[in-house]
VMD Tcl script that draws the C-alpha trace (Angstrom):
set ca {
  {-35.93 -56.79 14.32}
  {-33.77 -59.71 14.74}
  {-34.06 -60.55 17.83}
  {-32.91 -56.95 18.76}
  {-31.87 -55.98 22.18}
  {-34.53 -53.76 23.66}
  {-35.28 -52.68 27.47}
  {-38.12 -55.08 27.67}
  {-35.55 -57.88 25.85}
  {-33.04 -56.86 28.46}
  {-34.80 -56.57 31.64}
  {-36.81 -59.87 30.67}
  {-33.31 -61.68 29.89}
  {-31.75 -60.01 33.20}
  {-34.86 -61.36 35.08}
  {-33.97 -65.16 33.90}
  {-30.60 -64.71 34.76}
  {-31.79 -63.29 38.41}
  {-33.78 -66.55 38.55}
  {-31.36 -69.12 37.13}
  {-28.63 -67.73 40.12}
  {-31.43 -67.68 43.00}
  {-32.68 -71.30 42.21}
  {-30.64 -73.76 44.02}
  {-31.84 -76.72 41.57}
  {-30.51 -75.00 38.94}
  {-26.62 -76.04 38.07}
  {-26.08 -75.06 35.01}
  {-27.92 -72.72 31.99}
  {-28.62 -72.45 28.21}
  {-29.10 -69.42 26.63}
  {-29.81 -69.72 22.69}
  {-32.44 -68.03 20.08}
  {-35.65 -68.61 18.25}
  {-35.96 -67.91 15.03}
  {-33.09 -67.72 12.04}
  {-30.58 -64.91 14.18}
  {-29.47 -64.92 17.84}
  {-29.64 -61.51 17.85}
  {-29.03 -58.42 15.24}
  {-27.48 -56.65 18.55}
  {-29.03 -53.55 20.12}
  {-31.81 -51.79 19.10}
  {-30.05 -48.35 18.21}
  {-33.54 -46.98 18.29}
  {-34.79 -47.41 21.47}
  {-31.30 -47.08 23.23}
  {-29.85 -43.85 21.14}
  {-30.99 -41.21 23.98}
  {-30.07 -43.18 27.29}
  {-26.67 -43.23 25.58}
  {-26.87 -39.14 25.09}
  {-27.39 -39.48 28.71}
  {-24.76 -39.39 31.62}
  {-26.74 -41.89 33.44}
  {-26.38 -45.71 33.26}
  {-27.86 -46.80 29.88}
  {-28.75 -50.32 31.20}
  {-30.26 -49.96 34.57}
  {-30.74 -52.83 36.65}
  {-34.08 -54.12 38.58}
  {-34.98 -56.17 41.59}
  {-33.46 -59.61 41.24}
  {-31.75 -58.67 37.81}
  {-28.34 -60.05 36.76}
  {-26.36 -58.23 34.20}
  {-26.10 -60.64 30.82}
  {-23.58 -58.71 29.65}
  {-21.30 -58.89 33.42}
  {-20.58 -55.26 33.58}
  {-22.68 -54.74 36.82}
  {-23.55 -58.40 38.03}
  {-22.59 -61.68 37.22}
  {-23.81 -65.25 37.38}
  {-21.91 -67.64 39.86}
  {-22.80 -70.70 38.04}
  {-22.10 -71.73 34.61}
  {-23.58 -70.44 31.12}
  {-22.90 -71.90 28.02}
  {-24.31 -69.61 24.84}
  {-25.45 -71.16 21.80}
  {-25.47 -68.85 19.04}
  {-26.54 -69.26 14.64}
  {-27.43 -66.84 11.92}
  {-26.50 -62.95 12.75}
  {-25.22 -62.29 16.02}
  {-24.00 -58.78 16.41}
  {-22.99 -55.85 18.70}
  {-23.97 -56.98 22.14}
  {-24.35 -60.65 21.10}
  {-21.01 -60.94 20.63}
  {-20.22 -59.15 23.99}
  {-23.24 -61.43 25.68}
  {-21.36 -64.50 24.82}
  {-17.95 -62.79 26.17}
  {-19.42 -62.73 29.64}
  {-20.22 -66.45 29.19}
  {-18.38 -69.16 30.07}
  {-18.89 -71.63 26.93}
  {-19.35 -70.30 23.70}
  {-21.08 -72.78 20.74}
  {-21.81 -71.28 17.32}
  {-23.48 -73.14 14.35}
  {-21.20 -72.82 10.97}
  {-24.10 -70.17 9.67}
  {-23.06 -67.68 12.24}
  {-22.16 -64.39 11.20}
  {-20.33 -61.82 13.83}
  {-19.86 -58.44 13.58}
  {-18.50 -55.57 16.07}
  {-20.83 -52.83 13.98}
  {-20.35 -50.41 16.88}
  {-17.70 -48.35 15.10}
  {-19.69 -47.77 11.72}
  {-22.58 -46.27 13.68}
  {-19.85 -43.20 15.58}
  {-20.20 -45.79 18.68}
  {-17.76 -47.73 20.48}
  {-18.96 -51.57 21.78}
  {-20.61 -50.83 25.46}
  {-20.92 -54.29 26.49}
  {-17.19 -55.11 27.45}
  {-15.72 -56.11 24.16}
  {-13.26 -53.51 23.85}
  {-11.67 -55.38 27.02}
  {-13.13 -58.58 26.99}
  {-12.17 -59.49 23.44}
  {-9.28 -57.98 23.92}
  {-8.12 -60.16 26.68}
  {-9.49 -63.72 24.86}
  {-8.62 -62.76 21.52}
  {-5.19 -60.76 21.89}
  {-4.90 -57.25 21.16}
  {-4.21 -57.61 17.10}
  {-7.26 -59.91 16.94}
  {-9.30 -57.62 18.57}
  {-8.67 -54.67 16.91}
  {-8.80 -56.06 13.60}
  {-12.84 -56.42 14.25}
  {-13.68 -53.95 16.40}
  {-11.94 -51.08 14.30}
  {-13.35 -52.10 11.07}
  {-16.76 -53.16 12.18}
  {-16.46 -55.57 9.23}
  {-18.15 -59.22 9.59}
  {-16.56 -62.41 9.92}
  {-17.36 -66.00 10.85}
  {-17.30 -69.21 12.76}
  {-13.75 -70.16 11.71}
  {-12.66 -67.25 12.75}
  {-14.30 -67.12 15.89}
  {-12.83 -70.20 16.74}
  {-9.49 -69.41 15.90}
  {-9.57 -66.09 17.86}
  {-11.21 -67.54 21.25}
  {-14.68 -66.15 21.13}
  {-16.26 -69.62 20.18}
  {-15.49 -73.06 21.75}
  {-17.07 -75.38 18.91}
  {-18.51 -75.36 15.59}
  {-21.32 -77.29 14.62}
  {-23.44 -78.11 11.39}
  {-26.21 -75.47 11.27}
  {-29.19 -76.68 13.17}
  {-27.17 -78.61 15.68}
  {-25.36 -75.91 17.77}
  {-28.53 -76.38 20.57}
  {-28.25 -80.02 20.84}
  {-24.19 -79.61 21.42}
  {-24.98 -76.52 24.06}
  {-27.31 -78.63 26.12}
  {-24.99 -81.87 25.68}
  {-22.19 -79.47 27.48}
  {-24.09 -78.25 29.80}
  {-25.82 -81.84 30.91}
  {-21.84 -82.79 31.50}
  {-21.40 -80.05 33.81}
  {-24.89 -80.44 35.54}
  {-23.13 -84.07 36.23}
  {-21.01 -83.12 38.53}
  {-20.72 -81.50 42.12}
  {-22.28 -78.14 42.04}
  {-20.20 -76.54 44.63}
  {-16.48 -78.01 42.85}
  {-18.52 -76.08 39.66}
  {-19.03 -73.16 41.01}
  {-15.71 -72.82 43.43}
  {-13.66 -73.22 40.35}
  {-15.70 -70.33 38.54}
  {-14.86 -68.09 41.24}
  {-11.46 -69.12 41.39}
  {-10.98 -68.60 37.48}
  {-12.89 -64.94 38.06}
  {-11.07 -64.04 41.29}
  {-7.58 -64.99 39.55}
  {-8.47 -62.86 36.01}
  {-9.52 -60.06 38.04}
  {-8.00 -59.66 42.08}
  {-4.85 -61.24 40.98}
  {-3.16 -65.28 41.55}
  {-2.16 -64.38 44.64}
  {-5.48 -63.16 45.69}
  {-7.14 -66.63 44.17}
  {-5.28 -68.72 46.10}
  {-5.68 -66.60 49.05}
  {-9.51 -67.37 48.40}
  {-8.90 -70.88 47.63}
  {-7.57 -71.91 51.43}
  {-10.73 -69.92 52.59}
  {-12.89 -72.14 50.14}
  {-12.01 -75.55 50.34}
  {-12.68 -76.34 54.23}
  {-16.21 -75.91 53.52}
  {-16.74 -77.74 50.60}
  {-14.25 -80.66 51.96}
  {-17.18 -80.76 54.96}
  {-20.23 -80.82 52.56}
  {-22.07 -83.57 51.54}
  {-20.27 -83.35 47.59}
}
mol new
graphics top color blue
foreach p $ca { graphics top sphere $p radius 0.5 }
foreach p [lrange $ca 0 end-1] q [lrange $ca 1 end] { graphics top cylinder $p $q radius 0.2 }
display resetview
């Protein structure tokens, strides 16, 4: 189903994120898809019953990290390379990543509103933050499809490549990141997220705590 997310796929990806997080030899990761499409989004037939219950529809297993950054988050950089169809939760996985690359043939849509639902992986608040309120509501409230040029304009992606070159470009960026000192990379991500979620004062406070350890390291 165009790489649609069913429970086994969700847990396999969450386990891969956890493996990446725990392995000190891995410094940057790239997520991409095989086939003609990145992902058609949620397999609604598999998840509709879960959504009708008050319990968490995406429970995390031991050692797993949430690919949508709602329950847990990587402390290492993540680059995503998208192509073809990238609908609903595929967009939300991209919004939880750090750098997003897309092929020129990509087709985005946040379709939940057309199904009587609303996005459950963070799009309402993250897309509003990334793209601005009006840009986010334009696509969240209509469910209409948009392409790579619009995604670049509103800040959903950082670069557009020719079809078939998105993975090569994402790997090049990841390789450049992996050439940098890993403690500094992780500290940069931590500082940015702290400022975003806890405010600048807290980011400054933690900077003073974290910097001495980095300065004393081999890096």
